[in-house]
C-alpha positions as CSV (number, residue, x, y, z in Angstrom):
1,M,-28.2,14.5,-133.7
2,S,-30.5,11.7,-134.7
3,V,-33.8,12.9,-135.5
4,Y,-37.2,10.9,-136.9
5,N,-40.6,12.8,-137.0
6,G,-39.3,15.7,-134.9
7,E,-41.0,18.5,-136.5
8,K,-42.6,19.6,-133.1
9,F,-39.5,20.6,-131.2
10,L,-37.1,20.5,-133.9
11,R,-36.7,24.0,-134.4
12,E,-36.0,24.9,-130.9
13,A,-33.4,21.9,-130.6
14,V,-31.6,23.1,-133.8
15,E,-31.5,26.9,-133.0
16,S,-30.1,26.0,-129.3
17,I,-27.0,24.6,-131.1
18,L,-26.6,27.0,-133.8
19,N,-27.0,29.8,-131.0
20,Q,-24.2,28.3,-129.1
21,T,-21.7,31.0,-128.0
22,Y,-18.9,28.7,-129.0
23,T,-19.4,28.7,-132.7
24,N,-16.5,26.7,-134.2
25,F,-18.3,23.3,-134.7
26,E,-20.0,20.9,-137.4
27,F,-23.6,19.9,-136.7
28,L,-24.0,16.3,-137.8
29,I,-27.8,15.5,-138.1
30,I,-28.9,12.0,-139.0
31,E,-32.4,12.4,-140.6
32,D,-33.9,8.6,-139.9
33,A,-36.6,8.6,-142.9
34,S,-39.1,10.9,-141.3
35,T,-42.4,11.1,-142.8
36,D,-43.3,14.4,-141.3
37,K,-42.0,18.0,-142.2
38,T,-38.7,17.1,-140.5
39,P,-36.7,17.0,-143.9
40,E,-37.9,20.3,-144.9
41,I,-37.2,21.8,-142.0
42,L,-33.5,20.5,-141.8
43,E,-33.0,21.7,-145.4
44,E,-34.3,25.2,-144.5
45,Y,-31.5,25.4,-141.7
46,K,-28.8,23.8,-143.8
47,R,-29.3,26.6,-146.4
48,R,-28.8,29.1,-143.7
49,D,-25.7,27.8,-141.8
50,S,-23.1,26.0,-143.4
51,R,-22.3,24.3,-140.1
52,I,-25.0,21.6,-140.6
53,I,-24.5,18.4,-142.3
54,I,-27.5,16.4,-143.1
55,I,-27.2,12.5,-143.3
56,N,-30.1,11.2,-144.8
57,K,-31.4,7.7,-144.3
58,E,-33.6,5.8,-146.4
59,K,-35.5,3.5,-143.9
60,N,-36.2,3.9,-140.3
61,K,-35.4,0.7,-138.0
62,G,-36.4,2.1,-134.6
63,P,-34.4,1.5,-131.5
64,S,-31.7,-0.3,-133.4
65,G,-31.6,2.2,-136.0
66,F,-31.1,4.9,-133.4
67,I,-28.0,3.1,-132.5
68,Q,-26.7,3.0,-135.9
69,N,-27.4,6.8,-136.2
70,L,-25.4,7.2,-133.4
71,N,-22.3,5.3,-134.7
72,I,-22.6,7.0,-138.0
73,G,-22.1,10.5,-136.4
74,L,-19.3,9.1,-134.3
75,K,-17.7,7.8,-137.6
76,K,-18.3,11.1,-139.5
77,A,-17.4,13.5,-136.8
78,T,-14.0,15.4,-137.2
79,G,-13.9,17.5,-134.2
80,K,-11.7,17.4,-131.2
81,Y,-14.8,16.7,-129.3
82,I,-18.1,15.2,-129.6
83,A,-21.3,16.2,-128.2
84,R,-24.6,14.6,-128.0
85,M,-27.9,16.1,-128.8
86,D,-31.4,15.0,-129.0
87,A,-34.2,16.3,-131.4
88,D,-36.7,17.5,-128.7
89,D,-34.2,19.0,-126.1
90,I,-32.8,22.4,-126.0
91,S,-29.1,23.3,-125.0
92,V,-28.4,26.3,-123.0
93,P,-26.2,29.1,-125.0
94,E,-22.9,28.3,-122.8
95,R,-23.1,24.4,-123.2
96,F,-20.5,24.0,-125.4
97,Q,-18.2,26.6,-124.0
98,K,-18.3,25.3,-120.7
99,Q,-17.6,21.9,-121.6
100,I,-15.0,22.5,-123.9
101,D,-13.4,24.7,-121.1
102,F,-13.7,21.8,-118.7
103,L,-12.3,19.4,-120.9
104,E,-9.3,21.7,-121.8
105,K,-8.5,22.4,-118.3
106,N,-8.9,18.7,-116.8
107,T,-7.2,16.8,-119.4
108,E,-7.7,13.4,-117.3
109,I,-11.2,13.7,-117.9
110,F,-12.6,11.6,-121.0
111,L,-16.3,12.5,-120.9
112,V,-18.4,15.5,-119.1
113,G,-21.8,15.6,-118.8
114,S,-24.1,18.1,-116.5
115,Q,-27.2,18.5,-114.6
116,V,-30.5,18.4,-116.4
117,Q,-33.5,20.5,-116.3
118,C,-36.6,18.6,-117.2
119,V,-39.1,20.4,-119.1
120,N,-42.9,19.5,-120.5
121,E,-44.1,20.1,-124.0
122,H,-44.7,23.5,-122.9
123,N,-41.3,24.4,-122.1
124,S,-42.4,24.6,-118.4
125,N,-39.9,23.5,-115.8
126,T,-40.6,20.1,-113.9
127,K,-37.8,18.4,-111.8
128,L,-34.1,19.1,-111.9
129,L,-32.1,15.6,-112.5
130,R,-28.8,15.7,-110.6
131,A,-25.9,13.5,-110.8
132,P,-22.5,13.4,-108.9
133,L,-19.8,15.7,-109.9
134,N,-16.6,13.5,-109.6
135,N,-15.3,10.3,-111.5
136,I,-15.3,8.4,-108.2
137,E,-19.0,9.1,-107.2
138,I,-20.2,8.9,-110.8
139,Q,-18.5,5.4,-111.2
140,K,-19.4,4.4,-107.5
141,R,-23.1,4.9,-108.3
142,M,-23.2,4.0,-111.8
143,F,-24.1,0.2,-111.6
144,K,-27.2,1.1,-109.5
145,N,-28.3,4.5,-111.3
146,I,-27.1,5.8,-114.4
147,S,-25.1,8.8,-113.3
148,L,-24.5,10.6,-116.8
149,F,-27.5,11.9,-118.6
150,H,-26.8,11.0,-122.1
151,P,-28.5,14.0,-124.3
152,V,-25.7,16.5,-122.4
153,I,-22.5,14.6,-122.7
154,M,-19.5,15.7,-124.4
155,F,-16.2,13.5,-124.9
156,R,-12.9,13.4,-126.4
157,N,-13.2,12.0,-130.1
158,S,-11.8,8.6,-130.5
159,T,-11.7,6.6,-133.6
160,D,-12.3,3.3,-132.1
161,L,-15.4,4.3,-129.9
162,L,-18.6,3.2,-130.8
163,Y,-21.8,2.0,-129.4
164,R,-23.1,-1.6,-129.4
165,E,-26.0,-2.1,-131.5
166,K,-27.5,-4.7,-129.8
167,M,-27.8,-3.0,-126.5
168,L,-31.5,-1.5,-127.3
169,Y,-32.8,0.9,-124.8
170,C,-29.6,1.2,-123.0
171,E,-27.0,1.9,-125.3
172,D,-25.7,4.6,-123.3
173,Y,-25.4,2.7,-120.4
174,D,-23.5,0.0,-121.9
175,F,-21.1,2.7,-123.4
176,Y,-20.5,4.2,-120.1
177,F,-19.6,0.6,-118.3
178,R,-17.1,-0.1,-121.4
179,L,-15.6,3.0,-120.7
180,M,-15.1,2.5,-116.9
181,I,-13.6,-1.1,-117.8
182,Q,-10.9,0.7,-120.0
183,K,-10.4,3.2,-116.9
184,Y,-11.7,6.5,-118.6
185,Q,-12.7,8.9,-116.1
186,F,-15.9,11.2,-116.0
187,A,-17.2,14.4,-114.4
188,N,-20.7,16.4,-114.5
189,I,-20.6,20.2,-114.5
190,E,-22.6,21.4,-111.4
191,E,-25.3,23.6,-113.4
192,P,-27.8,22.4,-115.6
193,L,-26.6,22.8,-119.6
194,L,-29.8,21.1,-121.0
195,R,-33.4,21.5,-120.9
196,Y,-34.4,18.0,-121.3
197,R,-38.0,17.4,-122.8
198,I,-40.1,14.7,-121.1
199,L,-42.7,13.2,-123.4
200,G,-44.9,10.2,-123.2
201,D,-44.0,8.8,-126.7
202,S,-40.1,8.9,-126.6
203,I,-38.4,5.6,-127.7
204,S,-37.4,4.7,-124.2
205,R,-41.2,5.1,-123.0
206,K,-43.5,3.7,-125.6
207,D,-42.2,0.3,-125.5
208,N,-43.1,-2.3,-122.7
209,K,-41.3,-1.5,-119.6
210,L,-40.0,-4.9,-118.7
211,I,-38.3,-5.2,-122.4
212,K,-36.4,-2.0,-121.4
213,W,-34.9,-3.4,-118.1
214,L,-34.1,-6.7,-119.5
215,F,-31.6,-4.9,-121.7
216,V,-30.3,-2.6,-118.5
217,E,-30.0,-5.7,-116.6
218,K,-28.0,-7.4,-119.7
219,A,-25.7,-4.4,-119.9
220,R,-25.2,-4.7,-116.0
221,Q,-24.4,-8.6,-116.5
222,F,-21.6,-7.7,-119.4
223,F,-20.2,-5.3,-117.1
224,Q,-19.7,-7.7,-114.3
225,E,-18.3,-10.2,-116.8
226,Q,-15.8,-7.8,-118.0
227,K,-14.5,-7.0,-114.5
228,K,-14.4,-10.7,-113.8
229,S,-12.7,-12.0,-116.8
230,G,-11.6,-9.1,-119.0
231,S,-14.3,-10.3,-121.8
232,D,-18.2,-10.6,-122.0
233,S,-20.8,-12.6,-123.8
234,Y,-22.2,-9.9,-125.9
235,D,-21.1,-11.6,-129.4
236,L,-23.3,-14.7,-128.3
237,F,-26.3,-12.4,-127.3
238,E,-29.5,-12.4,-129.2
239,P,-31.5,-9.4,-128.6
240,E,-34.7,-11.1,-130.3
241,N,-34.7,-13.5,-127.3
242,L,-35.3,-10.6,-124.7
243,L,-37.6,-8.6,-127.5
244,K,-40.0,-11.6,-127.8
245,I,-39.7,-12.8,-124.1
246,L,-43.5,-12.1,-123.7
247,D,-44.5,-13.3,-126.9
248,I,-46.6,-16.8,-126.2
249,D,-45.8,-17.8,-129.8
250,F,-42.1,-17.4,-129.5
251,R,-40.0,-20.6,-128.1
252,S,-37.7,-19.0,-125.3
253,K,-34.9,-20.5,-124.0
254,A,-35.2,-21.7,-120.3
255,E,-32.3,-19.6,-119.3
256,D,-33.7,-16.5,-120.6
257,L,-37.2,-17.2,-119.1
258,L,-35.4,-17.4,-115.8
259,F,-33.5,-14.2,-116.3
260,A,-36.6,-12.4,-117.5
261,S,-38.5,-13.5,-114.2
262,N,-35.9,-12.3,-111.9
263,V,-36.0,-9.0,-113.6
264,A,-40.0,-8.8,-113.6
265,L,-39.6,-9.6,-110.0
266,K,-37.2,-6.9,-109.2
267,Y,-39.0,-4.5,-111.1
268,Q,-42.2,-5.4,-109.9
269,Q,-43.8,-6.3,-113.3
270,Y,-45.9,-8.9,-111.8
271,E,-48.3,-9.2,-114.9
272,D,-45.4,-9.6,-117.2
273,L,-44.0,-12.4,-114.5
274,T,-47.3,-14.5,-114.9
275,I,-47.0,-14.3,-118.7
276,I,-43.5,-15.6,-118.4
277,L,-44.1,-18.4,-116.0
278,D,-47.2,-19.5,-118.1
279,K,-44.6,-19.7,-121.0
280,A,-42.2,-21.9,-118.7
281,K,-45.1,-24.2,-117.8
282,N,-45.9,-25.1,-121.3
283,S,-42.3,-25.4,-122.7
284,Y,-40.7,-26.5,-119.5
285,P,-43.1,-28.2,-117.2
286,T,-40.7,-30.1,-115.1
287,D,-38.1,-27.4,-114.6
288,T,-38.4,-26.9,-111.0
289,R,-36.4,-23.5,-111.0
290,F,-39.5,-21.6,-111.8
291,N,-41.1,-22.7,-108.5
292,I,-39.6,-19.9,-106.5
293,Y,-41.2,-17.2,-108.8
294,K,-44.5,-18.8,-108.6
295,N,-44.4,-18.6,-104.7
296,Y,-43.6,-15.2,-104.8
297,L,-46.6,-14.2,-106.8
298,K,-48.5,-15.9,-103.9
299,I,-47.2,-13.4,-101.5
300,P,-49.7,-10.4,-101.2
301,K,-48.7,-7.4,-103.4
302,S,-48.2,-5.1,-100.5
303,I,-45.5,-6.6,-98.8
304,L,-43.8,-8.4,-101.7
305,P,-41.5,-5.4,-102.5
306,Y,-39.9,-5.5,-98.9
307,I,-39.4,-9.2,-99.2
308,L,-37.7,-9.0,-102.5
309,K,-35.2,-6.2,-101.1
310,L,-34.3,-8.9,-98.7
311,T,-33.8,-11.7,-101.2
312,L,-33.0,-10.3,-104.7
313,K,-29.9,-8.5,-105.7
């Protein structure tokens, strides 16, 4: 579990792990340089329960630091299985036992998740997130919609398994795609084993939506490259080029602007598309490849989504 300034819901999250019916585990918590009372709360629990291992970081690095924290946990974990947990969620008491029993019984499955019950800040149920149960359906749907909920997964410990740190906002998606390429199998348990808290200030919600979708589409691109040739262009990927795509003062490559234009259209981020096209006009005034996106913006917004379904993948 990684935590940064999580004092509001941290106690519930920690206690939901310490109160698991399955008790033989180590609880690795990466404290990401919090400025609230998070460190004091963690130290309090550590004194009470020897299963807690706290790893303190000196500097918070935002989304990229979160992925680093996941890898720190993977490298230090010594158990047979690894369970993910977020600092504002609540695992049901039987979560570990049910997931371990499932993996022990189904040795062909590498990773198991479950359904997820969403809750608000007051712990009231909102919507139930459902995912397919078997490997075939999970992998069939994965390219269009993520079908494994990251905060509730448990998987077999593997020393060579890490998240890719450039894949901001979608490290889990990229992680699943790479496992799929390596022929690992997945499953989801039919019942919800996690109460997933929906907040407006989570990492995935407080940044620009287009930027998040750009990274998601990049993960899909890498997956397609892997399927086609057995390798991808991740090593050449420069995440800053996507993070600053809307920055007028940042000199973007034409190919990145074209990629961002397509993604902005796909997800109906029309204001962002206008900014991208303005950048393209100033930097690449003779590049006619941007004309099609300009033409799309001339179409009434009420019918544009229907046209895009016919023309864009």
